[in-house]
C-alpha positions in Angstrom: 122.5 129.0 164.6 119.6 127.8 166.7 117.5 124.8 165.4 114.1 123.6 166.8 112.8 120.1 166.1 111.1 117.2 167.8 113.3 114.5 169.1 111.7 111.3 170.2 108.4 113.3 170.7 110.0 116.1 172.8 110.6 119.5 171.6 114.4 120.4 171.3 116.2 123.7 170.7 119.9 123.4 170.0 122.6 125.7 168.8 124.6 124.2 166.0 127.2 125.2 163.3 125.4 125.7 160.0 127.5 122.8 158.5 127.0 120.4 161.4 125.5 117.0 160.6 122.7 115.6 162.5 124.8 112.7 163.7 127.1 115.0 165.5 124.3 117.0 167.0 122.5 113.9 168.3 125.6 112.2 169.8 127.8 115.1 171.0 125.2 117.8 171.9 122.1 115.8 172.8 123.9 112.7 174.1 121.8 110.2 172.1 124.0 107.1 172.1 122.0 104.7 169.8 123.0 106.7 166.8 126.4 105.3 165.8 129.3 106.8 163.9 130.3 104.4 161.1 131.3 105.2 157.7 130.2 108.9 157.7 129.4 108.5 154.0 125.8 107.1 154.1 126.9 103.5 153.3 126.6 101.6 156.6 123.3 102.6 158.1 124.8 102.7 161.7 123.6 106.3 162.1 120.1 105.7 160.8 117.3 107.8 162.4 113.7 108.4 161.3 112.9 111.8 160.0 109.2 112.3 159.6 108.9 108.5 159.7 111.5 107.8 156.9 114.8 106.0 157.6 117.6 108.5 156.9 121.3 108.4 157.4 122.1 111.1 160.0 125.7 111.5 158.7 124.3 112.9 155.5 121.8 115.4 156.9 122.8 118.9 158.1 121.1 119.6 161.4 119.4 122.8 160.1 117.6 120.7 157.7 115.5 119.2 160.4 114.1 122.5 161.5 110.4 121.9 162.5 110.6 118.2 161.7 110.3 115.0 163.8 113.4 112.9 164.4 113.2 109.5 166.1 116.0 107.4 167.4 115.9 104.0 169.0 115.4 105.6 172.3 112.2 107.1 171.0 110.8 103.7 170.3 111.0 102.5 173.9 107.7 101.0 174.8 106.5 100.8 171.3 104.9 97.4 170.6 106.2 96.9 167.1 109.8 97.9 168.0 109.6 95.5 170.9 108.6 92.7 168.6 111.4 93.6 166.2 114.0 93.5 169.0 112.7 90.3 170.4 112.8 88.5 167.1 116.4 89.8 166.4 117.4 88.5 169.8 115.7 85.2 169.5 117.1 84.5 166.1 120.7 85.3 167.3 120.9 88.2 165.0 122.6 90.5 167.5 126.3 90.1 168.4 128.2 93.2 169.0 125.1 95.4 168.6 126.7 98.3 166.8 124.4 97.9 163.8 121.3 96.9 165.7 119.7 100.4 166.2 119.9 101.1 162.4 118.4 97.7 161.6 115.6 98.2 164.1 114.7 101.6 162.8 114.8 100.6 159.1 112.7 97.5 159.7 110.3 99.5 161.9 109.7 102.1 159.2 109.2 99.4 156.6 106.8 97.4 158.6 104.9 100.5 159.8 104.3 101.7 156.3 103.4 98.2 155.0 106.5 98.2 152.7 107.9 94.8 154.0 105.5 92.1 153.1 107.9 89.4 151.7 111.4 88.3 152.3 112.5 90.1 149.1 110.9 93.3 150.5 113.0 92.8 153.7 116.2 92.3 151.7 115.5 95.5 149.8 114.7 97.4 152.9 117.9 96.5 154.8 120.3 96.7 151.9 121.6 100.0 153.2 122.4 98.6 156.7 125.7 96.7 157.1 126.5 94.0 159.7 130.0 92.5 160.0 129.1 90.0 162.8 126.0 88.0 161.9 125.8 88.2 158.2 122.2 88.7 157.1 120.6 85.2 157.3 119.6 85.6 161.0 118.5 89.2 160.6 116.3 88.2 157.6 115.0 85.2 159.6 114.0 87.6 162.4 112.2 89.9 160.0 110.5 87.1 158.2 109.0 86.1 161.6 107.4 89.5 161.8 105.8 89.4 158.3 104.0 86.0 158.6 
């Protein structure tokens, strides 16, 4: 079946299986590498994308569900001032080690800050609770986010 949607502000038309998840479409068909395959159960956040501005686990979304919608991955935030500030804060706080989880964290924090939902450290903790990091723990990540809400 053919599905049309916007990917990183560009129109996309792609043939997919009716039961194909967005994670597979993005990685295998459209070669988007920032979207990571992790748990495949919506528990780790590695596959996070923004759908119409909301952070969503792409492993849980069937590609036909994004028909006519806007999907943004980390690649789509290149040149965005807020995304750049998030990445800079993560790097400067040492909150990036292997980098596997980083795209999911960036997108989640980006959406929360953009919508004004992250105003305190507690808000930041709540926002990122669906994103797992096995390398840094969360102290450095939260320190980076707290720099952005001061």
